[in-house]
N, CA, C and O atoms as a Tripos MOL2 file, in Angstrom:
@<TRIPOS>MOLECULE
protein
  256   255    64     0     0
PROTEIN
NO_CHARGES

@<TRIPOS>ATOM
      1 N         109.9820   97.4970  143.4270 N.3       1 UNK1
      2 CA        109.4720   97.8230  141.8760 C.3       1 UNK1
      3 C         110.5420   99.0450  141.4740 C.2       1 UNK1
      4 O         111.0570   99.9560  142.1230 O.2       1 UNK1
      5 N         110.6200   98.6020  140.0570 N.am      2 UNK2
      6 CA        111.7200   99.5810  139.3480 C.3       2 UNK2
      7 C         110.9240  100.8980  139.0690 C.2       2 UNK2
      8 O         109.7090  101.0900  139.0910 O.2       2 UNK2
      9 N         112.1130  101.8780  138.7580 N.am      3 UNK3
     10 CA        111.2630  103.6230  138.7950 C.3       3 UNK3
     11 C         110.5990  103.5760  137.4120 C.2       3 UNK3
     12 O         109.5610  104.1640  137.1100 O.2       3 UNK3
     13 N         111.3070  102.8340  136.6550 N.am      4 UNK4
     14 CA        110.1450  102.8210  135.1820 C.3       4 UNK4
     15 C         108.9460  102.6580  135.3770 C.2       4 UNK4
     16 O         108.0330  103.2570  134.8100 O.2       4 UNK4
     17 N         108.8440  101.6580  136.3710 N.am      5 UNK5
     18 CA        107.2250  101.0680  136.3940 C.3       5 UNK5
     19 C         106.2540  102.1150  137.2920 C.2       5 UNK5
     20 O         105.0460  101.8810  137.3490 O.2       5 UNK5
     21 N         106.7410  103.1030  137.8850 N.am      6 UNK6
     22 CA        105.9760  104.3020  138.2770 C.3       6 UNK6
     23 C         105.3960  105.2460  137.0350 C.2       6 UNK6
     24 O         104.4160  105.9730  137.1990 O.2       6 UNK6
     25 N         106.0100  105.1630  135.9600 N.am      7 UNK7
     26 CA        105.5910  106.4370  135.1440 C.3       7 UNK7
     27 C         104.5680  105.1810  133.9690 C.2       7 UNK7
     28 O         104.6460  103.9790  133.7160 O.2       7 UNK7
     29 N         103.6990  106.3030  133.5480 N.am      8 UNK8
     30 CA        102.6010  105.7680  132.8350 C.3       8 UNK8
     31 C         102.5450  106.9520  131.7330 C.2       8 UNK8
     32 O         102.0560  108.0490  132.0020 O.2       8 UNK8
     33 N         103.1550  106.5930  130.3160 N.am      9 UNK9
     34 CA        103.6450  107.4970  129.3830 C.3       9 UNK9
     35 C         102.5670  107.4290  128.4780 C.2       9 UNK9
     36 O         102.4380  106.4760  127.7100 O.2       9 UNK9
     37 N         101.5600  108.6500  128.5320 N.am     10 UNK10
     38 CA        100.4640  108.8020  127.2960 C.3      10 UNK10
     39 C         100.6150  109.8320  126.2300 C.2      10 UNK10
     40 O         101.4160  110.7580  126.3580 O.2      10 UNK10
     41 N          99.8360  109.6810  125.1500 N.am     11 UNK11
     42 CA        100.2760  110.9210  124.3530 C.3      11 UNK11
     43 C          99.0320  111.7970  124.4500 C.2      11 UNK11
     44 O          97.9130  111.5360  124.0080 O.2      11 UNK11
     45 N          99.4690  112.9860  125.1720 N.am     12 UNK12
     46 CA         97.9990  113.8710  125.4650 C.3      12 UNK12
     47 C          98.5040  115.3210  125.3070 C.2      12 UNK12
     48 O          99.5650  115.7270  125.7800 O.2      12 UNK12
     49 N          97.6380  116.0510  124.5960 N.am     13 UNK13
     50 CA         98.0470  117.2680  124.0740 C.3      13 UNK13
     51 C          97.3230  118.0160  123.2410 C.2      13 UNK13
     52 O          96.8280  117.2370  122.4270 O.2      13 UNK13
     53 N          97.0200  119.0330  123.0250 N.am     14 UNK14
     54 CA         96.3330  120.1860  121.9090 C.3      14 UNK14
     55 C          97.0900  120.6680  120.9910 C.2      14 UNK14
     56 O          97.7920  121.5500  121.4840 O.2      14 UNK14
     57 N          97.2870  120.5250  119.9170 N.am     15 UNK15
     58 CA         98.1340  121.2000  119.1120 C.3      15 UNK15
     59 C          97.2050  121.9580  117.8630 C.2      15 UNK15
     60 O          96.2110  121.4430  117.3510 O.2      15 UNK15
     61 N          97.7150  123.1600  117.5420 N.am     16 UNK16
     62 CA         97.2880  123.7610  116.4970 C.3      16 UNK16
     63 C          98.0800  123.9680  115.3220 C.2      16 UNK16
     64 O          99.1190  124.6280  115.3390 O.2      16 UNK16
     65 N          97.5310  123.3240  114.1290 N.am     17 UNK17
     66 CA         98.7010  123.3610  112.7890 C.3      17 UNK17
     67 C          98.2080  123.7470  111.6170 C.2      17 UNK17
     68 O          97.4830  122.8660  111.1540 O.2      17 UNK17
     69 N          98.2760  124.5260  111.0550 N.am     18 UNK18
     70 CA         98.0140  124.7260  109.6010 C.3      18 UNK18
     71 C          98.9060  124.4960  108.4070 C.2      18 UNK18
     72 O          99.9820  125.0290  108.1360 O.2      18 UNK18
     73 N          98.2120  123.5750  107.7490 N.am     19 UNK19
     74 CA         99.0690  123.2710  106.7840 C.3      19 UNK19
     75 C          98.4310  123.4400  105.2440 C.2      19 UNK19
     76 O          97.2980  123.0240  105.0020 O.2      19 UNK19
     77 N          99.1820  124.0280  104.3200 N.am     20 UNK20
     78 CA         98.5030  124.0370  103.1020 C.3      20 UNK20
     79 C          98.9910  122.8870  102.2000 C.2      20 UNK20
     80 O         100.1050  122.3640  102.2100 O.2      20 UNK20
     81 N          97.7770  122.5550  101.3010 N.am     21 UNK21
     82 CA         98.3700  121.1080  100.7980 C.3      21 UNK21
     83 C          97.2950  121.4140   99.3860 C.2      21 UNK21
     84 O          96.0710  121.5360   99.4460 O.2      21 UNK21
     85 N          98.2130  121.4960   98.0580 N.am     22 UNK22
     86 CA         97.7490  121.5040   96.9090 C.3      22 UNK22
     87 C          96.1490  120.4980   96.5750 C.2      22 UNK22
     88 O          95.8840  119.3790   97.0130 O.2      22 UNK22
     89 N          95.4140  121.2670   95.7850 N.am     23 UNK23
     90 CA         93.9280  120.2170   95.6760 C.3      23 UNK23
     91 C          94.2280  119.1120   95.6390 C.2      23 UNK23
     92 O          93.7360  118.2050   96.3100 O.2      23 UNK23
     93 N          95.4270  119.0030   94.5230 N.am     24 UNK24
     94 CA         95.3640  117.4780   93.7170 C.3      24 UNK24
     95 C          96.1990  116.5100   94.9270 C.2      24 UNK24
     96 O          96.2800  115.3190   94.6250 O.2      24 UNK24
     97 N          96.6680  116.8170   95.9340 N.am     25 UNK25
     98 CA         97.2830  116.0610   96.8930 C.3      25 UNK25
     99 C          96.5880  116.3590   98.0530 C.2      25 UNK25
    100 O          97.3540  116.4330   99.0140 O.2      25 UNK25
    101 N          95.3450  116.5730   98.3470 N.am     26 UNK26
    102 CA         94.6070  116.2360   99.5020 C.3      26 UNK26
    103 C          94.2710  115.0500   99.8990 C.2      26 UNK26
    104 O          94.1750  114.7890  101.0980 O.2      26 UNK26
    105 N          94.0640  114.2310   99.0200 N.am     27 UNK27
    106 CA         93.2600  112.9960   99.0860 C.3      27 UNK27
    107 C          94.5980  112.1440  100.1070 C.2      27 UNK27
    108 O          94.3990  111.6700  101.2260 O.2      27 UNK27
    109 N          95.8040  112.1310   99.4330 N.am     28 UNK28
    110 CA         97.0540  111.5060   99.5930 C.3      28 UNK28
    111 C          97.1920  112.0550  101.1020 C.2      28 UNK28
    112 O          97.2880  111.2740  102.0490 O.2      28 UNK28
    113 N          97.1950  113.3550  101.2460 N.am     29 UNK29
    114 CA         97.4940  113.9680  102.5270 C.3      29 UNK29
    115 C          96.5160  113.2250  103.9210 C.2      29 UNK29
    116 O          96.8810  112.8160  105.0230 O.2      29 UNK29
    117 N          95.2830  113.2830  103.3250 N.am     30 UNK30
    118 CA         94.1970  112.9880  104.2530 C.3      30 UNK30
    119 C          94.6640  111.3960  104.7180 C.2      30 UNK30
    120 O          94.6230  111.0660  105.9040 O.2      30 UNK30
    121 N          95.0150  110.6580  103.8710 N.am     31 UNK31
    122 CA         95.4670  109.2020  103.9940 C.3      31 UNK31
    123 C          96.7710  109.2700  104.9850 C.2      31 UNK31
    124 O          96.9340  108.5330  105.9580 O.2      31 UNK31
    125 N          97.3100  109.8880  104.7220 N.am     32 UNK32
    126 CA         98.8860  109.9460  105.3390 C.3      32 UNK32
    127 C          98.4200  110.2470  106.9350 C.2      32 UNK32
    128 O          98.8480  109.5390  107.8470 O.2      32 UNK32
    129 N          97.6610  111.1720  107.1330 N.am     33 UNK33
    130 CA         97.0830  111.9460  108.5570 C.3      33 UNK33
    131 C          96.8280  110.5060  109.0720 C.2      33 UNK33
    132 O          97.5490  109.8660  109.8380 O.2      33 UNK33
    133 N          95.3120  110.0090  108.3320 N.am     34 UNK34
    134 CA         94.8410  108.8400  109.1460 C.3      34 UNK34
    135 C          95.9620  107.7090  109.7170 C.2      34 UNK34
    136 O          95.9950  107.2750  110.8690 O.2      34 UNK34
    137 N          96.8590  107.3500  108.6270 N.am     35 UNK35
    138 CA         97.8510  106.4240  108.9450 C.3      35 UNK35
    139 C          98.5450  106.7130  110.2330 C.2      35 UNK35
    140 O          98.8080  105.7540  110.9580 O.2      35 UNK35
    141 N          98.8870  107.9720  110.6210 N.am     36 UNK36
    142 CA         99.4620  108.3970  111.6390 C.3      36 UNK36
    143 C          98.7060  107.8270  112.7700 C.2      36 UNK36
    144 O          99.5000  107.5110  113.6570 O.2      36 UNK36
    145 N          97.5830  107.5920  113.0610 N.am     37 UNK37
    146 CA         97.0340  106.7600  114.2900 C.3      37 UNK37
    147 C          96.3200  107.9290  115.2060 C.2      37 UNK37
    148 O          95.5630  107.5900  116.1160 O.2      37 UNK37
    149 N          96.5730  109.2360  114.9500 N.am     38 UNK38
    150 CA         96.1340  110.5060  115.8540 C.3      38 UNK38
    151 C          95.0510  110.8450  115.6870 C.2      38 UNK38
    152 O          94.6630  110.7240  114.5260 O.2      38 UNK38
    153 N          94.2440  111.3060  116.5040 N.am     39 UNK39
    154 CA         92.8250  111.9950  115.9950 C.3      39 UNK39
    155 C          93.0650  113.4650  115.3570 C.2      39 UNK39
    156 O          93.8960  114.1300  115.9760 O.2      39 UNK39
    157 N          92.6000  113.9620  114.4550 N.am     40 UNK40
    158 CA         92.5140  115.2420  114.2110 C.3      40 UNK40
    159 C          91.1440  115.5050  113.6190 C.2      40 UNK40
    160 O          90.2230  114.6910  113.5580 O.2      40 UNK40
    161 N          91.1410  116.8360  113.1660 N.am     41 UNK41
    162 CA         89.6730  117.9610  112.7850 C.3      41 UNK41
    163 C          90.1270  118.6680  111.8590 C.2      41 UNK41
    164 O          91.1190  119.3670  112.0620 O.2      41 UNK41
    165 N          89.4160  118.6340  110.4820 N.am     42 UNK42
    166 CA         89.5630  119.4710  109.4400 C.3      42 UNK42
    167 C          88.6410  120.8050  109.9800 C.2      42 UNK42
    168 O          87.4210  120.6530  110.0510 O.2      42 UNK42
    169 N          89.1440  121.8850  110.2930 N.am     43 UNK43
    170 CA         88.8060  123.2190  110.4780 C.3      43 UNK43
    171 C          88.6150  124.2150  109.1620 C.2      43 UNK43
    172 O          87.9380  125.2340  109.2960 O.2      43 UNK43
    173 N          89.0940  123.9640  108.1710 N.am     44 UNK44
    174 CA         88.8280  124.8870  106.9940 C.3      44 UNK44
    175 C          87.6720  125.5080  106.9390 C.2      44 UNK44
    176 O          87.6350  126.7320  106.8120 O.2      44 UNK44
    177 N          86.3870  124.6400  107.0420 N.am     45 UNK45
    178 CA         85.1580  125.4690  107.0920 C.3      45 UNK45
    179 C          84.6090  125.9820  108.0920 C.2      45 UNK45
    180 O          83.4760  126.4480  107.9690 O.2      45 UNK45
    181 N          85.2940  126.0220  109.3440 N.am     46 UNK46
    182 CA         84.8620  126.4170  110.6410 C.3      46 UNK46
    183 C          85.2560  128.0490  110.5250 C.2      46 UNK46
    184 O          86.3310  128.5960  110.2810 O.2      46 UNK46
    185 N          83.6810  128.6850  110.8580 N.am     47 UNK47
    186 CA         83.9090  130.1930  110.9780 C.3      47 UNK47
    187 C          84.8680  130.7350  111.5490 C.2      47 UNK47
    188 O          85.5350  131.6030  110.9840 O.2      47 UNK47
    189 N          85.1830  130.1950  113.1440 N.am     48 UNK48
    190 CA         86.4190  130.7550  113.8080 C.3      48 UNK48
    191 C          87.5050  130.6600  113.3450 C.2      48 UNK48
    192 O          88.3960  131.4110  113.7430 O.2      48 UNK48
    193 N          87.7490  129.6730  112.3360 N.am     49 UNK49
    194 CA         89.0070  129.7720  111.3750 C.3      49 UNK49
    195 C          89.3380  131.1330  110.8140 C.2      49 UNK49
    196 O          90.3060  131.8390  111.0950 O.2      49 UNK49
    197 N          88.2250  131.4000  109.8590 N.am     50 UNK50
    198 CA         88.4860  132.5750  109.0650 C.3      50 UNK50
    199 C          88.4080  133.7450  109.9410 C.2      50 UNK50
    200 O          89.1640  134.6850  109.6960 O.2      50 UNK50
    201 N          87.5680  133.8210  110.9650 N.am     51 UNK51
    202 CA         87.7380  135.0940  111.8410 C.3      51 UNK51
    203 C          89.3030  135.2290  112.4930 C.2      51 UNK51
    204 O          89.8050  136.3340  112.6990 O.2      51 UNK51
    205 N          89.9780  133.9960  112.7790 N.am     52 UNK52
    206 CA         90.8960  133.7470  113.2710 C.3      52 UNK52
    207 C          91.9860  134.3170  112.6800 C.2      52 UNK52
    208 O          92.8440  134.9570  113.2890 O.2      52 UNK52
    209 N          91.9710  134.0540  111.2530 N.am     53 UNK53
    210 CA         92.9310  134.5840  110.2800 C.3      53 UNK53
    211 C          92.7870  135.6070  109.6100 C.2      53 UNK53
    212 O          93.6600  135.9630  108.8180 O.2      53 UNK53
    213 N          91.7100  136.2530  109.7840 N.am     54 UNK54
    214 CA         91.6330  137.9390  109.4020 C.3      54 UNK54
    215 C          90.7180  137.4610  108.1780 C.2      54 UNK54
    216 O          90.2730  138.5310  107.7630 O.2      54 UNK54
    217 N          90.2390  136.5390  107.4440 N.am     55 UNK55
    218 CA         89.3490  136.4070  106.1600 C.3      55 UNK55
    219 C          89.0340  137.6540  105.8590 C.2      55 UNK55
    220 O          88.4360  138.2450  106.7580 O.2      55 UNK55
    221 N          89.2210  138.2000  104.9680 N.am     56 UNK56
    222 CA         88.8270  139.2700  104.1930 C.3      56 UNK56
    223 C          87.4160  139.3000  103.4690 C.2      56 UNK56
    224 O          86.7880  140.3530  103.3640 O.2      56 UNK56
    225 N          86.8900  137.9350  102.9120 N.am     57 UNK57
    226 CA         86.0080  137.6750  102.2710 C.3      57 UNK57
    227 C          84.6110  138.3200  102.8980 C.2      57 UNK57
    228 O          83.6590  138.6910  102.2110 O.2      57 UNK57
    229 N          84.6950  138.3800  104.4790 N.am     58 UNK58
    230 CA         83.2940  138.7760  104.6870 C.3      58 UNK58
    231 C          83.3040  140.0940  105.2440 C.2      58 UNK58
    232 O          82.6420  140.3340  106.2540 O.2      58 UNK58
    233 N          84.0590  141.0520  104.6250 N.am     59 UNK59
    234 CA         84.1070  142.2380  104.9520 C.3      59 UNK59
    235 C          83.2960  143.0920  103.9750 C.2      59 UNK59
    236 O          83.8000  144.1460  103.5880 O.2      59 UNK59
    237 N          82.0600  142.7210  103.5330 N.am     60 UNK60
    238 CA         81.4890  143.7770  102.5940 C.3      60 UNK60
    239 C          81.2420  145.3450  102.9860 C.2      60 UNK60
    240 O          80.6930  145.6480  104.0450 O.2      60 UNK60
    241 N          81.5660  146.0410  102.3070 N.am     61 UNK61
    242 CA         81.0970  147.5150  102.8270 C.3      61 UNK61
    243 C          82.2620  148.0530  103.5890 C.2      61 UNK61
    244 O          82.0430  149.1870  104.0140 O.2      61 UNK61
    245 N          83.3960  147.5850  103.8740 N.am     62 UNK62
    246 CA         84.5960  148.1260  104.7580 C.3      62 UNK62
    247 C          85.5470  148.7830  103.7630 C.2      62 UNK62
    248 O          86.6860  149.0090  104.1720 O.2      62 UNK62
    249 N          85.1910  149.1670  102.3380 N.am     63 UNK63
    250 CA         86.1840  149.7750  101.2010 C.3      63 UNK63
    251 C          86.2040  150.9340  101.4680 C.2      63 UNK63
    252 O          85.0590  151.3210  101.2320 O.2      63 UNK63
    253 N          86.9690  152.0140  101.9270 N.am     64 UNK64
    254 CA         87.1870  153.4520  101.9200 C.3      64 UNK64
    255 C          87.6480  153.8230  100.7560 C.2      64 UNK64
    256 O          87.9010  155.0080  100.5410 O.2      64 UNK64
@<TRIPOS>BOND
     1     1     2 1
     2     2     3 1
     3     3     4 2
     4     3     5 am
     5     5     6 1
     6     6     7 1
     7     7     8 2
     8     7     9 am
     9     9    10 1
    10    10    11 1
    11    11    12 2
    12    11    13 am
    13    13    14 1
    14    14    15 1
    15    15    16 2
    16    15    17 am
    17    17    18 1
    18    18    19 1
    19    19    20 2
    20    19    21 am
    21    21    22 1
    22    22    23 1
    23    23    24 2
    24    23    25 am
    25    25    26 1
    26    26    27 1
    27    27    28 2
    28    27    29 am
    29    29    30 1
    30    30    31 1
    31    31    32 2
    32    31    33 am
    33    33    34 1
    34    34    35 1
    35    35    36 2
    36    35    37 am
    37    37    38 1
    38    38    39 1
    39    39    40 2
    40    39    41 am
    41    41    42 1
    42    42    43 1
    43    43    44 2
    44    43    45 am
    45    45    46 1
    46    46    47 1
    47    47    48 2
    48    47    49 am
    49    49    50 1
    50    50    51 1
    51    51    52 2
    52    51    53 am
    53    53    54 1
    54    54    55 1
    55    55    56 2
    56    55    57 am
    57    57    58 1
    58    58    59 1
    59    59    60 2
    60    59    61 am
    61    61    62 1
    62    62    63 1
    63    63    64 2
    64    63    65 am
    65    65    66 1
    66    66    67 1
    67    67    68 2
    68    67    69 am
    69    69    70 1
    70    70    71 1
    71    71    72 2
    72    71    73 am
    73    73    74 1
    74    74    75 1
    75    75    76 2
    76    75    77 am
    77    77    78 1
    78    78    79 1
    79    79    80 2
    80    79    81 am
    81    81    82 1
    82    82    83 1
    83    83    84 2
    84    83    85 am
    85    85    86 1
    86    86    87 1
    87    87    88 2
    88    87    89 am
    89    89    90 1
    90    90    91 1
    91    91    92 2
    92    91    93 am
    93    93    94 1
    94    94    95 1
    95    95    96 2
    96    95    97 am
    97    97    98 1
    98    98    99 1
    99    99   100 2
   100    99   101 am
   101   101   102 1
   102   102   103 1
   103   103   104 2
   104   103   105 am
   105   105   106 1
   106   106   107 1
   107   107   108 2
   108   107   109 am
   109   109   110 1
   110   110   111 1
   111   111   112 2
   112   111   113 am
   113   113   114 1
   114   114   115 1
   115   115   116 2
   116   115   117 am
   117   117   118 1
   118   118   119 1
   119   119   120 2
   120   119   121 am
   121   121   122 1
   122   122   123 1
   123   123   124 2
   124   123   125 am
   125   125   126 1
   126   126   127 1
   127   127   128 2
   128   127   129 am
   129   129   130 1
   130   130   131 1
   131   131   132 2
   132   131   133 am
   133   133   134 1
   134   134   135 1
   135   135   136 2
   136   135   137 am
   137   137   138 1
   138   138   139 1
   139   139   140 2
   140   139   141 am
   141   141   142 1
   142   142   143 1
   143   143   144 2
   144   143   145 am
   145   145   146 1
   146   146   147 1
   147   147   148 2
   148   147   149 am
   149   149   150 1
   150   150   151 1
   151   151   152 2
   152   151   153 am
   153   153   154 1
   154   154   155 1
   155   155   156 2
   156   155   157 am
   157   157   158 1
   158   158   159 1
   159   159   160 2
   160   159   161 am
   161   161   162 1
   162   162   163 1
   163   163   164 2
   164   163   165 am
   165   165   166 1
   166   166   167 1
   167   167   168 2
   168   167   169 am
   169   169   170 1
   170   170   171 1
   171   171   172 2
   172   171   173 am
   173   173   174 1
   174   174   175 1
   175   175   176 2
   176   175   177 am
   177   177   178 1
   178   178   179 1
   179   179   180 2
   180   179   181 am
   181   181   182 1
   182   182   183 1
   183   183   184 2
   184   183   185 am
   185   185   186 1
   186   186   187 1
   187   187   188 2
   188   187   189 am
   189   189   190 1
   190   190   191 1
   191   191   192 2
   192   191   193 am
   193   193   194 1
   194   194   195 1
   195   195   196 2
   196   195   197 am
   197   197   198 1
   198   198   199 1
   199   199   200 2
   200   199   201 am
   201   201   202 1
   202   202   203 1
   203   203   204 2
   204   203   205 am
   205   205   206 1
   206   206   207 1
   207   207   208 2
   208   207   209 am
   209   209   210 1
   210   210   211 1
   211   211   212 2
   212   211   213 am
   213   213   214 1
   214   214   215 1
   215   215   216 2
   216   215   217 am
   217   217   218 1
   218   218   219 1
   219   219   220 2
   220   219   221 am
   221   221   222 1
   222   222   223 1
   223   223   224 2
   224   223   225 am
   225   225   226 1
   226   226   227 1
   227   227   228 2
   228   227   229 am
   229   229   230 1
   230   230   231 1
   231   231   232 2
   232   231   233 am
   233   233   234 1
   234   234   235 1
   235   235   236 2
   236   235   237 am
   237   237   238 1
   238   238   239 1
   239   239   240 2
   240   239   241 am
   241   241   242 1
   242   242   243 1
   243   243   244 2
   244   243   245 am
   245   245   246 1
   246   246   247 1
   247   247   248 2
   248   247   249 am
   249   249   250 1
   250   250   251 1
   251   251   252 2
   252   251   253 am
   253   253   254 1
   254   254   255 1
   255   255   256 2
@<TRIPOS>SUBSTRUCTURE
     1 UNK1         2 RESIDUE 1 A UNK
     2 UNK2         6 RESIDUE 1 A UNK
     3 UNK3        10 RESIDUE 1 A UNK
     4 UNK4        14 RESIDUE 1 A UNK
     5 UNK5        18 RESIDUE 1 A UNK
     6 UNK6        22 RESIDUE 1 A UNK
     7 UNK7        26 RESIDUE 1 A UNK
     8 UNK8        30 RESIDUE 1 A UNK
     9 UNK9        34 RESIDUE 1 A UNK
    10 UNK10       38 RESIDUE 1 A UNK
    11 UNK11       42 RESIDUE 1 A UNK
    12 UNK12       46 RESIDUE 1 A UNK
    13 UNK13       50 RESIDUE 1 A UNK
    14 UNK14       54 RESIDUE 1 A UNK
    15 UNK15       58 RESIDUE 1 A UNK
    16 UNK16       62 RESIDUE 1 A UNK
    17 UNK17       66 RESIDUE 1 A UNK
    18 UNK18       70 RESIDUE 1 A UNK
    19 UNK19       74 RESIDUE 1 A UNK
    20 UNK20       78 RESIDUE 1 A UNK
    21 UNK21       82 RESIDUE 1 A UNK
    22 UNK22       86 RESIDUE 1 A UNK
    23 UNK23       90 RESIDUE 1 A UNK
    24 UNK24       94 RESIDUE 1 A UNK
    25 UNK25       98 RESIDUE 1 A UNK
    26 UNK26      102 RESIDUE 1 A UNK
    27 UNK27      106 RESIDUE 1 A UNK
    28 UNK28      110 RESIDUE 1 A UNK
    29 UNK29      114 RESIDUE 1 A UNK
    30 UNK30      118 RESIDUE 1 A UNK
    31 UNK31      122 RESIDUE 1 A UNK
    32 UNK32      126 RESIDUE 1 A UNK
    33 UNK33      130 RESIDUE 1 A UNK
    34 UNK34      134 RESIDUE 1 A UNK
    35 UNK35      138 RESIDUE 1 A UNK
    36 UNK36      142 RESIDUE 1 A UNK
    37 UNK37      146 RESIDUE 1 A UNK
    38 UNK38      150 RESIDUE 1 A UNK
    39 UNK39      154 RESIDUE 1 A UNK
    40 UNK40      158 RESIDUE 1 A UNK
    41 UNK41      162 RESIDUE 1 A UNK
    42 UNK42      166 RESIDUE 1 A UNK
    43 UNK43      170 RESIDUE 1 A UNK
    44 UNK44      174 RESIDUE 1 A UNK
    45 UNK45      178 RESIDUE 1 A UNK
    46 UNK46      182 RESIDUE 1 A UNK
    47 UNK47      186 RESIDUE 1 A UNK
    48 UNK48      190 RESIDUE 1 A UNK
    49 UNK49      194 RESIDUE 1 A UNK
    50 UNK50      198 RESIDUE 1 A UNK
    51 UNK51      202 RESIDUE 1 A UNK
    52 UNK52      206 RESIDUE 1 A UNK
    53 UNK53      210 RESIDUE 1 A UNK
    54 UNK54      214 RESIDUE 1 A UNK
    55 UNK55      218 RESIDUE 1 A UNK
    56 UNK56      222 RESIDUE 1 A UNK
    57 UNK57      226 RESIDUE 1 A UNK
    58 UNK58      230 RESIDUE 1 A UNK
    59 UNK59      234 RESIDUE 1 A UNK
    60 UNK60      238 RESIDUE 1 A UNK
    61 UNK61      242 RESIDUE 1 A UNK
    62 UNK62      246 RESIDUE 1 A UNK
    63 UNK63      250 RESIDUE 1 A UNK
    64 UNK64      254 RESIDUE 1 A UNK
């Protein structure tokens, strides 16, 4: 058996990537992502996303 026959290469991993896309280019960018063939999840509306980035929109009454 050849050495290379022992290897099974699989794409595995979790990547967090933030990309800003202008509104007018969203559809084109989504199509590009789908054509890549890798699964992805849009997290823009995820509340944890806003907490992670420190979104100031939900800090009512915190003004000094």
